[in-house]
N, C-alpha and C positions, 0 to 999 in steps of 0.2 A: 848432961851426959856427953863425954867426949866422943868425937867421931873417930872411927878406926883408922889406922894407917893402911893404905891399900897394898895388898900383895901384887906383885907384878907378873905372876906365873900362872894366872888363870885366864879368864876372858879379857876382853879389851878393857882399857881404862874407862872408856865411856859406859860400857855395860856395868862395870863394877860401881861407878859413881851413880849411875841410874839406880841400881839395886839398893845402895846405901840411902839414897834419897827416899825411895819408896819405903824402905824400913822405918825411916824417920817419920814419914807421913803415917804409916800404919800404927806405930807406937805412941803417936801424939807429940813426939819431939818437935816436928813441924806442924803447928796447929792451923787450922783454916782461918784465913785472914791474916796470917802473920807474914812478914816480909822475909824473903830468902836473901841473904847477902852472900853473893856467889863468891866474891873474893875471899871472905873469911872462911867459907866452907872449903874452897879450893885450897886454902893455906893449911887448914886443919888436916885435910886429906893428903896433902903433899902432892897435888897435881896441878897442872897448869889450867888456865881458863878454857882451853879448847874442849877438853872432854867434859868439863863442868857445863859449858855452853850447850853442847850436843845432848847431854843428859837432860837439861832443863827444857831444850826444845821438843824432846820426846815426851816429857811430862806435860808440856803445853798442848801438844797434839792429842794426848789421851784425856785432857781436861782437868789435869791435877793442879796446874799453876797457871797464872796469867802474867804474860811478859808485856810490860809497856815501856817503851824507850825512855820516857822521862820520869816515870814513877816507879821503875824498878820491877821486881818480881815478887808476886804475892801468891801464897797458897790459896787456891780458889775455895770459897765456901759453897756449900750446896743450898740452892734456893728451891722452893716449891716448884718452880717452873722447870728447874734442871731435873728435878726428880721425875716430873711429868714427862719430859722429853726422853729421858733414859728409859723409862718403863715403855713408852711407846716404841722406841727403837728396838729394845731388847725382845719385846713381844713379837714384833714384826720379823726380826731375824731369826729367832728360835722357831717360830711357827713355820717359816719358809724351809728351815731344814727338816722339820718333821715330814713336810709334803715331798721335798726334792729327794730325800734319802729314805724314803718309805721302803724301798725294796731291800735296803740293807739292815732295816729294823727286824732282825730275826726274833724267833720266839724266845731264844736264849737271851738276847739282848734286852727284850721287853721283861723277861723274868728277872734280869738283873736289876732293872729299874724298880721292879716290885720289891725286891729284897732291900734295896737302898731306902725305899719308902717305909718299909716295915722297921728297919733299923732306926730311921729317923723318928718315927712315931715313939719307939721304945725309949729313945734318947729324951725325948720332950716329956715322957711320963716321969722321968727321974730328973728333970730340969738340967739335963747335960747338953747345954746349948752348943758347945764347941763340936761335940760329936754330931749333933744334928746338922750344923752348919756344914761340915765335911760331907755327910751323906747327902745333903741337899744338892751340894755342888757336883757330886758324883753322879746323881740321878740325871741332872741336866746334861752333864758331859757324856752320859751314855748315848745320847743322840747327837749332841753337838759335835763330838769328835768324829762322827761318821762323815762329816762335810769335808770335801777337799778344797774348800775355800777358806784357806788359813787366815786371810785378812778378816773374814766375817767372824771366825772363832776368836781371833785376838781381840777384835772390836768388842764382841759381847763380853769377854772376860774383863777387858779394861772397864767397860761400863759398870759391871757388877762390883768391881774393885772400888770404883768411885762411890757406889752406893753403900757398900758394906765395910770397906777398909779405909776409912777416911777420917779418923782411925777406927779400927775394930771396936765395936761397943762391947762392954762387959755384961750389959743387961739386955733382955729381949722381951717382945710382946708375945707371950705364950699363946694367947688366943689367935693371934695372927698366924703363927707357925702351925698350930693345930688345924686352922682353916687351909693353910697351904698343903698340909699333908692330905687332906681331904680332897683337895683339887688335883693333887698328884694322882690319887687314886681314881678319880674320874678320868683323867687323861689316859692312865695306864689301861683302864678298862676298855676304853675306845680303841686303843692300839691293839689290844688283844683280840678284839672283835674285828680288826682290819679297817676300822673307820679313821684312817689317818687324817682326813680333812677335817673331821669334827674334832679330833684331839687337838690339831693345830689351832682351831678356832677358840678352844678352851684356853690354850697357852696364851694366845694373843688377846682375846676379848675378856677373860676372867683373870687368869693368873698374873699376867702382866698389864692389866688395866689400871690405870692410876684411879679412874672413877670407882671401880669396884673396890679398890683397896685403899681408897682415900683416908677412911678413918683410922685404919691401922697405920698407914704411912705417917699421918699427922701425929699420932701417938708416939711412934717410934722415933721421929726426928724432931719431937718437940723442942728440945734444947737448941738445936741447930737452927730451926726456923725462927724461933723467938730471937735468938742472937742476930740473925740476919735482918729481921725487922727493926732491931734497935740500931744496927749499924748505919 
């Protein structure tokens, strides 16, 4: 697939290069473990090495690539330890938002979370995973976006993208997602009762617990983890 020629009348070149590389990661054009030849891509895009390098540095900060001076730039593969670490961090950060922003979680916002969850359950019944994925993100964003800590929100979103858009899978573990919907229901019920601390504990210690979700995780990432063991 040819890389597009960059328009010069929108955001900065660095942002445009970053978005194109992220798209290539998401659609599998840049596969985990593959080498990124920045000179070749820069030439294809018609940009200098500076915006290319800046975009790659951002991708490295977000965990998508590894830059080594002598061995080049490689798309990072997910390991089981990576997944364990990401779950721990996402759980801790999302739980903290539920506690610190509890005053902003109005009845209307909690009701919106329930509508998202009901829509997600309905999507799973008909195996519409794309719709479920969108409603799942929207449910979590209902409270994440209440935070004024934009660095926290950006970090959580980047970690979720590493887990699920690396590239986006076309299959899913239905039993896992149905269990997730039930967990959402438990969280929402505690929020409706005003028990924000308990809801936060479920988010951290169940919903984003690697140990609780371990069997589902290993099933979902079976191919990636097997490839990592062979590498």
